[in-house]
N, C-alpha and C positions, 0 to 999 in steps of 0.2 A: 739526408739530402747531400751532405758534403761529399760522399763517395761518388756521386754522379756529376759533380762539378769539376772543372779543371783545377788542378793543384797549382798553387802559386806560392813560391817560397817568399818569406818576409823580405829577404834582401832584394828579390826581384820586384816586389810590390813597392819598396822604397825607391828603387831606381825609376819605376814608371811615375810615381807620384812626384818626385823631384824633377825628373828629366823632361816631363811634358809641360812644365811651367812655361807659359807663353812669353815670359820676360827674358828667357835665355838669349835669344838673338840680340836684344838690345844690350844685355850685360856683356856678351862676348864681343860685341862691336865697340862698346864704350870702354870696357876695362881690360880686354885682352887684345884689342886691335884686330879681331877676326871679323872683318866686314863680310856681309853677304851670307852669314851662317843661317841656316834654316833648321828647325826641328820638325821631324816628321816621323810617323810610325813605320818601323821597318822590322824585318825578321833577320836574326843572326844565323845565316846559313853556314854549312860546313866549309864553304870556301873562304870564310873569314878566319882571322887569327884572334884568339882570346888572350888578353893581357891582364895579369894580376898586378895592380898597383898598390903600394903601401905608402902612406904619407903621415904627417904629424897628427892628423885628425882621424885616421882610420884607413880602411881598405875599400878598394873598388875593383870591379871587373869590367873591362872594356872589350869591344871587338872592333877590328879594323879590316878594311879590304886591302890586302897586300899588293893588288895590281899596280897602284901608282908608286909603290915602294919596292922596287926590285931587291934592294939590299935587305929589306925586312923579310922578304921571302927566303933569301939566303940564310938569314939569321935563324929563321924557323926550322931550317933543315940541319942546323948544327947539332951534333951529338952531345957536345958539352953544353948542358943547359945553363950553367953559370955564365959561360961565354956568350951564349945566345941572349941572355938577359942584359949583359953589359953592352953588347952591340946594339940591341933594341933601345936601351936607355940612351945611348949616344945618338942614335938616329932621331929619337923623339925629343931630345934635350931642348931644341928651340920651342917646340910646341908646349912642353911641360913648363918651360920658363914663363911663357905667356899665361899659363893657367896656374901659376904659383899661388895666387890668392885662393884658389879653390883647393889645390892639392899641394900645400907647402912641403918641400923636401921629398917629393914623390920619387919612388924607386920602382923599377920593374922587377917583380918577384918571380914571374913565370911567363912563358910564351908557348901556347899550344894551339892546335887547330880547334875551332869551335865544335863541340860535340852536341849531341841531342839534348843533354841536360842543360846546356847553356841557353837554348832557345825557348824552352817551356811551351812551345806552340802558341805564343802570344806575340803581339806587336810590341816592340820595345822602342824607347826613344832613340832616334838617330840624329846626331847633329851633323848636318851636311854642310861642307865647306869646299870651295874649289880645290883646296889642297888635299883634303882627306875627309872621309866619312867615318865618324866614330859612334858606335852603338854603346849605350850605357846598359850593361847587363845586370849588375848587382851593386848594391851599396850596403855597407854595414851601418848600424844605427848612428854612431857618432859622426861619421862622415856625412851622412844624409842630413843630420841636424846642422852641421857646419855649412854645407852647401846652401841649405835653405836660408840660413841667417845671412850669409854673404850676398845672396840674391836679394833678400829683403832690404838690406842696407844699401845696396848699390843701385837698385832700380825701383822706382815707384810704379805700382800697378796701373795699367791703363784702364780707367773706369769709364771712358767715353762710350763703349758699347753698352754699358749698363744704365746710361742716363735716363732711358725711357722705362726702366723697370719700375713697377709701381709697388709702393709699400703701404700696407694697411695702416690707417689712422683711427684711433679711438679717443673718445672724450670721456675722461673720468669725472663724472658729475660730482660725486662725493664718495667717501669710504666710511664704513661703519664697522665697529667691532661688535658683533652680535653673539650673545650666549648661544651655545650649541642647541639648547632646548628651544630657544626663541626661533632660531633659524629653521629648525626641524618643524616647528609649528606654523610657519608662514604658509598662508593659503590664498586662493584667489579673493581679491577684494581688500586684503590687508594693505596698509600704507606704512612705508618706512620713511621717516623724515630725515633730512640731511643733518639735522642737529645744530646747524648754524644758520643765522639769517644772512645768506649769501646774496639774496636778491636785491637789486637796486634798480628801480624802474623796471624796464623790460630786458635788462642785461644780466648776464651771468658769467663770472670768471671761473674757468676750469682748466686743468692741465690737458694738453693734447699729447698723446703718446704715439710715436711712429716706430713700427717694428716690434720685435719680440726679444726677450733676453736683455742684451745691451741695447738700449733704445735712445732715440732723440726725444726730448721732452720740452715742451714750450707752454707757457701760460697764455691763454687767449681770452678775449672778451667776445661773448656770443650773444647775439640778439635773439630773444626767444621767438620772434616772429619772422626772422630772416634766415635763410639757409647759408649762413656764412660765419666765419670766425676770424677775428683780427688778432694777430700776435701782439702781445703787450710786453713781453719780456724775452730777452735773448735765449734762443734754444740752447739746451745743454745735452751732452751725452751722459747718460746715467745708466745704472744697472737696475733693471726692473725686477727687484727681488721680492715683490709682493710684501714689503715690510708691513707688519701689523701697525694699526693705529696705537696712539698712546695708551688707550684703555687696556691694551693687551698686557701691559706691564703689571696690572693689578693681579695679585695672587687669586687663583680659583680654589674654592673650598671643596668642590667636587667636579666630576667630568661634565655633568649637565650644565654647570655654570661656566665651563671653559669657553672663552671668547675666541672667535675666529674672524679674520678680516674679510669683509665682503665689499667689493667695489661695484659701484653702479655705473655702468659704461654704455656708451653708444658707439657702434661701428658706423662711422659717418662719411668716410671718404677714403680714396686711395690716392696717394701723392707720389709722383715720380721721383727717383733719386736726384735728378737734375733740379727739380723744384725744391726738394728737401735741402740740397746743398746751398741754395740761395735764400733759404728762409731766414727772416730777421724781423726785428720790431717793425710793425706797420704792415707786414705781409697779410694778405687776405686769402683765406682758403674757402673755396666753395664747398658746402656740405651737400651730401646726397639728399638729405631731407632736413627740415627745420626741427628744432628740439621738441616742439609740441607734438609733432607727428611721428617722432622716432620711437622705435622700440628700445627699451632700456634693459640691458642684460645684468643679472646678478651674478657676479663672478667671484669665486673663491679659489685661490691658488690655481688660477688658469682654467678652472672648470666652470661652465655656465650652469647655474642651479635653477634659474628661472628667468622670466621675462616680465617686464612691467611697463607702465606708462607714466610719463612725468605729470605731476599735479602740483598745485599750489595750496598750501594750508597756512593761512595767515601770511606772515612775512617769510615763511620757509618754503622751499621746494621739497617735494618728496616723490616717492615712486609707489604707484598703486600696482599691486601684483595682479597680473592677468593670467599667468601660467607658472606652475612650479614643476620640478622634475625634469627640466631640460638639461641635457648634457652635451658637451662638445669637446 
């Protein structure tokens, strides 16, 4: 398939990844005094000049429109390439000084007309300013990393457009470490108990997990008869590494007795990022359905193995299997 797709050099890919970051206009205004800069997709045509820059953190290739810079056009026409670079550097010295945090000690290494290999037939990031438009053509790995870190330290991302983005929430009713043979033998009608007497009247405390991978987790009090959860402990950012329960530390004598972690979870609601950011002790989250009516998923290392229904056995809650062999 690769031969039918447009070829993109890694240095060009780095330029597009770094250059199209929406934080650049704010950084350029705050840190470089370049008010009114906008980043937009552009093509580096043959009427532009390509500049090779080298600085303390690596190398970059830029393209500029020489029309607003008559002296730059004259420099490009010089036969002495060293002199052409020196003149270009002198002309761009004020701009390079403003951008010294990005390109410390920058020097112009070459000045040529943009050729077809510079354009790659794709849109490249162009930083438009009333004084000049600068296209970012290529970045080497070290300079791309440096520019990314400078941007991250200098400007906080604007998360306002993402406030309404909804994140899945799941309730982990309990986790059990089950021998592989026992897990394989589970069938419709079997009941898996929580193992601990969690139930107190009609309330159940369980962790709420928002997102995947690195998640936000909160402990909530859930009424078995009401579709809502009340947060009772401050939410924390944790890594959801599917850590096995304590029983997994016991040595297994054979593979059939090998224990695997199984979480019994309910997908209960979707919470917006704005709501998630304001979540605290006392917050109430409306669930899609109450616990007694919800389908409970048996999850092992992110895969759904089966579905069950919540039941009570004495003072314990458990899950009665209604279907096995489900995957997701």
